[in-house]
Residue, then its C-alpha position, 0 to 999 in steps of 0.5 A: m500499500k502506497g505510503l506505509k513503511i513496510f520492512n518485512t512481508l507483512e503478509n506473514y505476520t501472525k496475530e502475536q507478532l502483531g502484538w496480540n495477547t491474553f488481553f485481546q483474546q478475552q474480548d468478544t470478537q463477535g464473528f468479526q475478523v481482526g485488524r490492527v491500526i497501522a495509521a490513521h488518515k483524514h479519510h481512511y485506515d491503514i489496516i493489517l490483518p494477521e497473515k493477509g498483509t495491508f489493506k484500506g479501511q473505512l469506518i461504517g456510519k454507526l461507528l462514526f455516529m455513535a463516537d462522543t469523541p474524536s478519541e473514540l474512533p479508531k487510532t494508531g495501534d488500536w485493534v479493530l473488528i473488520s469485514p472485507m469490502d473487496e480485496q483491497e478495502v475492509l470496513i471498520h465495525e468497532v474499536m476494541e478496548r484498549e490495553t494502554m492508551f497514550s495521550r495528551r492535552s491538545a494545545g488550544a482553547s479546547g484543551s481536549e484530549q488528543v490520543i497519541c498511540t494506543n496498545l503500546q507497552t513502553l514509551f522511549i522519551v528521547q531529549s537531546l543534549n543541547e539546548n532541547f534537554s528539560p528535566r521539567r518537560l521529562e517530567r511531564y512525559i513521565t507522568q503521562a506515561y504513569s498514567s497510561q500504565v506504560k513504562p517509560v524510559v528516557i534516551l538521552h540523545k546526542a551524547d557526542l555534543v558533551a563532553d562530561i554526561e554526569p551533570y545530565l544524570d545527575q539532574l534525572k536522579e533528582i526526578q527518579q532514582d530507578l529511572s531507565i535511562v539509555v544515553t545514545s549517540i548516532v555518530d558513534g551508535r553508543g546505546v543503540k544495541e542497548i535500545q534493541s535489548m528492550i525491544t522484544e517481538g510482539m511488544t509495542f514501543a513509541f518514541v517521542g519528543s520534541s522536534g530535532v531532538g533525532k527520534s528518525s535517525l534513532i529508528n533508523s538506526l534501529l531499523g537498520s536503514q534510512q526508512q524515515v526522513t531527517q532533517e538537519v538541526s539549526h546551529y544557530d538555535s538548536k531546534g529542528k524541524h519536523t521530519t514526521v508529520s504521522r503517527e504509524l506503525l513501523f515494524l522491526p525486521e528482528g521483530g517488535i513494533l515501533v510508533d514514530t510520532p511527530g514532534m510535539r513543542e507542547f505536551g498538556v497532560t491528562a494524568d491521573e492522581e496515581g500517575l502523579q504520585k509515581s512520577f512525583y514520588e518523594v511528594s507522595e512519601l512525605a504527604e502520608h505525614c501531613r497532619f491533613k488527609h486531604c492536604t493541598h502542600m501549599h499552605e496548610p500548618d504541619c505540610a510534610v512536603l512543604q517542611g520537606v522543601a524547607e529542608g532542601k529533600i525536595s528542589e524548589d523547582r521540583y515542587q513548583s513541577y508538581l504543583k503546575l501539573q496537578r493543577e493541569a491535571e485536575h482542570y482537565q478532568m474537570s473540563n473533559h466531564e463537563k465537556r462528555k456529558k454534554q457530549k453525551q447529552f447532545g448525543k442523545m438528544v441527535k438519537e431521539v430526534v432519529k428515532q422519532k423520524k424513522n417511527r413516522r415513517 
């Protein structure tokens, strides 16, 4: 199929090689065939069927009509129930329940949820060792990964640009003592084999990060060929240009599935309390000793978190980052609840109107 990044004979892929596991096995397929979304386009989907290859997918009207939000429609990584139309096209009847879903709060006034990819196990968070390096941005990705039940792995890329890596590692230790970190460089090849050792057959891994950090170059190294388009980073401002324009599944010759994503200049969180607690573990541990159960850690007396900041157990920057992400997450959860409520009310009204029209005929 034109435009797909195919590195093996996909007609030979089994369900398990495409990411099928017991979570999906337990779901009712209602007699339909199953396929996985390789990429979602504006008017169609690229779907791979086990042992049959790739097809162009179209939504049935009911699925489009019944979706309350865009996030409920098929996304890259989804397993879907399909029926064949002809030798090249299939109809998508339903999106199967997702094992995991990595998303962000979209930029702009709407602040709606934007699904990045689904059914992945590990998130490779790429930062380059130049002006792009930002512990505060990393905290956002890590918090969202934990909220999505996905394992975060930090990749410090372009290590050839710095003489001493230790100051960067020290900053990451402040974020998480047991955080998985891989130091990489395309110039000398360091770290690539370490990433390869983490990638196993049938598992899905996504690469995320800002523009110009080198995600596509890293993926090319893993693929062993120049499949992803790359561009030079400006020497003036260390900023890169968007080279990946869509999210799609990439299949490695040795097994394993990668998702390359477009660069994200903004990353708003839709995190839950569990994600915040895991990402800011030291805050959670101290919070257990606060006088009040629902302490906001801002002004209450005998607040163990505030005391920890005063004693240097938590840095001021880290504390302020926690408060900011907590406010963002709470605002999103509240506004999203109201939006969903209104959308469902509107959907019910539309369905009732359609029902009444049918009864009049």
